[in-house]
N, C-alpha and C positions, 0 to 999 in steps of 0.2 A: 517562398512557398505558395502555391496556388491557392485561390480562395476555396476550391472544393475541397482540398485537402484541410484546410483549417475548419471548414464546416464539417467534416467527417469527425473531428476530435469530438470526444464525448466528455461532458461534464460529470464530475463524479459526485453520488449522491452523498450527503452528509454520512460520516462513519466509514464510507468505503475507503477512503484514503488510509484511515487508520488500520483497517483490515488487511490492506495491501502492503502497508509498511510491516505488519505483524508477520505476515506470510513471507515476505522477501527476508525478514530476519530470521526465519526459521532455518535459513540456508547457512547461517552464520553472522557474525559481527561485520558490520559495515558503517562506512561514513555516509552523510547525508547525500553526497553526489552520487555515491555507488547505489544507494537505495533508488535514487531519482531514476538514474541510468538502467537499472534492473527492470524497474517498471515499465519504463519507455521501450527498452529493448524486447521484453517478453509480450508487449502488446502490440508490437510492430508499429510502434509510433503513434498508435491511437490516444494513448494516454501519456502525457507529459506532465510531470509534476513540477510546477514551479516553486522556487525556493520559498516565495511568500506563503505558500500552503504547506510545503513540506516541513519546516523548521518548527512553526507553531504547533503542528502534529507531533512531531517528535517530542518537543517539550512538554505536551499534553500527556502523551503515552508515559514519559518518563515521571511525571507527576503522579499518574495513577499507579505507578510502579509495574507497568506491563513491559517497559524497557529499562535497561540501565545503560549509562553513558560514562565513558571514560577517555580522557585525552591521551592519545599514543602517537608515537612516530612509527610509520610503518618502516620495514626493514630496508635500510639503504636510502630512507627518506631524509629530507631536510627539514620538514616542517611538521607540526602535529595537526592530527586530526581528531574529531570527536567521534569514537566508535561506539556504535549503539548495538546492545544485545538483548535478546529475548529473555525474559525472566520466566520463571516457573508460572507465575500469575500470567504473564503475557501469553504463554502457550495455552492455558487454560482459556482465557479470554478469545484467542483466536479460533479455538475449537467451538466455542459459543457462536462467536460471529459467523463462521463458516456455516453452522447449522442454520442460523436465522437467514443467511444469504441463499441457501439452498431452497427453504421455505419460500422465500421472496421470488426468486425466479421461477419456481413451480406454479406459485400462485398467480404471477403477472402471465406466465404462458398459458394458464386456463383462460385467462380473460382475453388475451391477443388471439390466441389460436384455439378456439373452443372446439371440442370433439363434435363431430358431425351427430346431430340428434336423428332418431328414427331408426 
């Protein structure tokens, strides 16, 4: 990978990864690798979630009751994966986080691209 591509990758603000995980799980149950790949794919490889960040975030979300987890073997599979599902509390939290994210984006936009005065 070229240096420019590495520099184009964005560092996630604290809490943003949680929101992206919750949003991904809104689509349905998924194991960790699927969650990471979905985020990577939908951001055109700009965001790549490392396992060292993903699994602590998933465990934190599980402790908070926003996701539930269960070991399952996929159809035709030979090994188990821990599948994560969004809980009702997680859906509520996602709605709250999405609202805060929209306000943050609008607020930063006013600073970075102020309306012309006069």
